[in-house]
C-alpha positions as CSV (number, residue, x, y, z in Angstrom):
1,X,7.5,-7.5,-8.9
2,X,8.0,-3.7,-9.1
3,X,4.5,-3.4,-10.7
4,X,3.0,-5.3,-7.7
5,X,4.8,-3.0,-5.2
6,X,3.7,0.1,-7.1
7,X,0.1,-1.1,-7.2
8,X,0.1,-1.8,-3.5
9,X,1.5,1.7,-2.7
10,X,-1.2,3.3,-4.9
11,X,-3.9,1.4,-3.1
12,X,-2.6,2.4,0.3
13,X,-2.4,6.1,-0.8
14,X,-6.0,5.9,-2.2
15,X,-7.4,4.3,1.0
16,X,-5.7,6.8,3.3
17,X,-6.7,9.7,1.1
18,X,-10.3,8.6,1.4
19,X,-10.1,8.4,5.2
20,X,-8.4,11.8,5.2
21,X,-11.5,13.5,3.8
22,X,-13.4,12.4,7.0
23,X,-10.7,12.4,9.6
24,X,-7.5,14.1,10.6
25,X,-4.4,12.1,9.7
26,X,-1.3,12.3,11.8
27,X,2.2,11.9,10.4
28,X,5.3,10.9,12.3
29,X,8.9,9.6,12.2
30,X,10.4,6.7,14.2
31,X,13.6,4.9,14.7
32,X,15.3,2.4,16.9
33,X,16.7,-1.1,17.2
34,X,15.8,-4.2,15.2
35,X,16.7,-7.7,16.5
36,X,16.7,-10.1,13.6
37,X,16.5,-13.9,13.5
38,X,16.0,-16.3,10.6
39,X,13.8,-19.4,10.8
40,X,15.4,-22.0,8.5
41,X,14.5,-25.6,7.7
42,X,18.2,-26.6,8.1
43,X,21.2,-25.0,9.9
44,X,23.4,-22.7,7.8
45,X,26.5,-24.3,9.4
46,X,26.9,-27.6,11.3
47,X,26.1,-27.2,15.0
48,X,25.8,-23.4,14.7
49,X,24.4,-21.3,17.6
50,X,21.9,-18.8,16.4
51,X,22.0,-15.2,17.8
52,X,20.1,-12.0,17.1
53,X,21.5,-9.6,14.5
54,X,21.3,-6.2,16.1
55,X,20.4,-3.5,13.5
56,X,18.5,-0.4,12.9
57,X,14.8,0.3,11.9
58,X,13.6,3.7,10.9
59,X,11.2,5.6,8.7
60,X,7.8,7.3,8.6
61,X,4.3,6.5,9.8
62,X,0.8,7.6,9.1
63,X,-2.1,7.3,11.7
64,X,-5.7,7.5,10.6
65,X,-8.6,7.4,13.1
66,X,-11.5,5.2,11.8
67,X,-13.7,4.9,14.9
68,X,-13.6,5.7,18.6
69,X,-10.3,4.4,20.0
70,X,-9.6,2.6,16.7
71,X,-6.9,3.6,14.2
72,X,-5.2,2.3,11.0
73,X,-1.4,2.9,11.1
74,X,0.7,2.5,8.0
75,X,4.5,2.8,7.9
76,X,7.4,2.8,5.5
77,X,10.5,1.5,7.3
78,X,14.1,0.7,6.3
79,X,15.0,-2.3,8.5
80,X,18.3,-4.3,9.0
81,X,17.2,-7.9,9.3
82,X,19.1,-11.2,9.3
83,X,20.9,-13.3,11.9
84,X,24.2,-13.9,13.6
85,X,25.7,-17.4,14.1
86,X,28.6,-18.9,16.0
87,X,30.1,-22.2,14.9
88,X,33.5,-23.7,15.8
89,X,34.6,-20.5,17.5
90,X,33.9,-18.5,14.4
91,X,31.1,-15.9,13.7
92,X,29.0,-15.4,10.6
93,X,26.2,-13.1,9.8
94,X,23.4,-13.2,7.3
95,X,22.6,-9.6,6.4
96,X,19.2,-8.9,4.9
97,X,18.2,-5.3,4.5
98,X,14.6,-4.5,3.6
99,X,12.0,-1.8,2.9
100,X,9.0,-2.8,5.0
101,X,5.4,-1.7,4.7
102,X,3.3,-2.6,7.8
103,X,-0.5,-2.0,7.8
104,X,-1.6,-2.1,11.4
105,X,-5.0,-2.0,13.2
106,X,-4.6,-0.2,16.5
107,X,-6.8,0.0,19.6
108,X,-6.1,2.6,22.2
109,X,-7.1,1.5,25.7
110,X,-6.7,5.1,26.9
111,X,-4.8,8.2,25.8
112,X,-1.4,6.6,26.5
113,X,-1.6,2.8,25.9
114,X,-2.4,1.0,22.7
115,X,-2.2,-2.5,21.2
116,X,-2.1,-3.4,17.5
117,X,-1.8,-6.1,15.0
118,X,-1.7,-6.4,11.2
119,X,0.4,-7.6,8.3
120,X,3.6,-6.4,6.6
121,X,5.2,-6.6,3.2
122,X,9.0,-6.7,2.8
123,X,10.9,-5.7,-0.3
124,X,14.3,-7.2,0.1
125,X,17.0,-4.7,-1.0
126,X,20.2,-6.7,-0.3
127,X,21.2,-10.1,1.0
128,X,24.8,-11.0,2.0
129,X,26.6,-13.6,4.0
130,X,29.6,-12.3,6.0
131,X,31.8,-15.2,7.3
132,X,35.4,-15.5,8.4
133,X,36.5,-16.2,4.8
134,X,34.5,-13.7,2.7
135,X,31.5,-11.4,2.4
136,X,29.4,-12.7,-0.5
137,X,26.2,-11.6,-2.2
138,X,23.5,-14.2,-1.7
139,X,20.7,-12.2,-3.5
140,X,20.3,-15.0,-6.1
141,X,19.1,-17.3,-3.4
142,X,16.6,-14.9,-1.9
143,X,13.2,-13.9,-3.3
144,X,12.5,-10.1,-3.4
145,X,9.3,-10.3,-1.4
146,X,8.5,-11.3,2.1
147,X,5.3,-11.2,4.1
148,X,4.7,-11.2,7.8
149,X,2.3,-10.8,10.7
150,X,3.0,-8.0,13.2
151,X,1.7,-7.4,16.7
152,X,2.8,-5.1,19.5
153,X,2.1,-2.3,21.9
154,X,2.9,1.4,22.2
155,X,3.0,3.9,25.0
156,X,2.2,7.5,23.9
157,X,3.5,10.5,25.9
158,X,2.1,13.6,24.4
159,X,3.6,13.4,20.8
160,X,6.3,10.8,21.6
161,X,5.7,7.1,21.0
162,X,7.5,4.2,22.6
163,X,6.9,1.1,20.6
164,X,7.7,-2.6,21.0
165,X,6.6,-5.2,18.4
166,X,7.3,-8.6,16.9
167,X,7.2,-9.4,13.2
168,X,6.7,-13.1,12.2
169,X,7.7,-14.0,8.7
170,X,5.0,-16.2,7.1
171,X,6.4,-17.0,3.7
172,X,9.5,-18.8,2.4
173,X,11.9,-16.2,1.0
174,X,14.4,-18.8,-0.4
175,X,14.4,-19.2,-4.1
176,X,12.7,-22.6,-4.5
177,X,14.1,-23.0,-8.0
178,X,17.4,-23.8,-6.2
179,X,16.1,-26.4,-3.8
180,X,13.7,-27.2,-0.9
181,X,15.4,-25.1,1.7
182,X,13.1,-22.7,3.6
183,X,13.8,-19.3,5.2
184,X,11.6,-16.8,6.9
185,X,12.5,-13.5,8.7
186,X,11.5,-12.8,12.3
187,X,12.3,-9.5,13.9
188,X,11.8,-7.7,17.2
189,X,11.5,-3.9,17.1
190,X,12.2,-1.4,19.9
191,X,11.6,2.1,18.6
192,X,10.8,5.7,19.6
193,X,8.7,8.0,17.4
194,X,7.5,11.5,17.2
195,X,4.1,12.7,15.8
196,X,3.8,16.0,14.0
């Protein structure tokens, strides 16, 4: 799995380096809120009420112009994903922390407003369940890799970016060797960034 991630990163660097010879790249940093939910084939607990897990998302971004008003934006983000649940008056949280690599195709309507869409790859760093009895490691139940579709919009004010997006998990991250249960990660992002 590490070889796959390394290969993907090398390809990304090569592609952006090629574009850099023709265009000016812009680097930036961003951070803000993540609102995580998990789509599961069955409830984690009987009659549980699912809620957003509020977390943090932050990292770096690289913007490459490829045509008039068209850009490719790549990011490397650390994101707190997962979900909160309430059942029988008790709370539990599924805590899944990832390194996420989105590759986005962006169209700027004007100098300030842009829309984008693309795909993302998650490398899952940790997976835990925090319930009223214990906090336990559930990494053995979770695959290391997740994939998603991302779409959103941004508002640019000089060098400051305000960004809102939704990431829809498209693959089952549950270890299917352990059963037919299905999990996918869905996340809303509200971030602010700065371009250098």
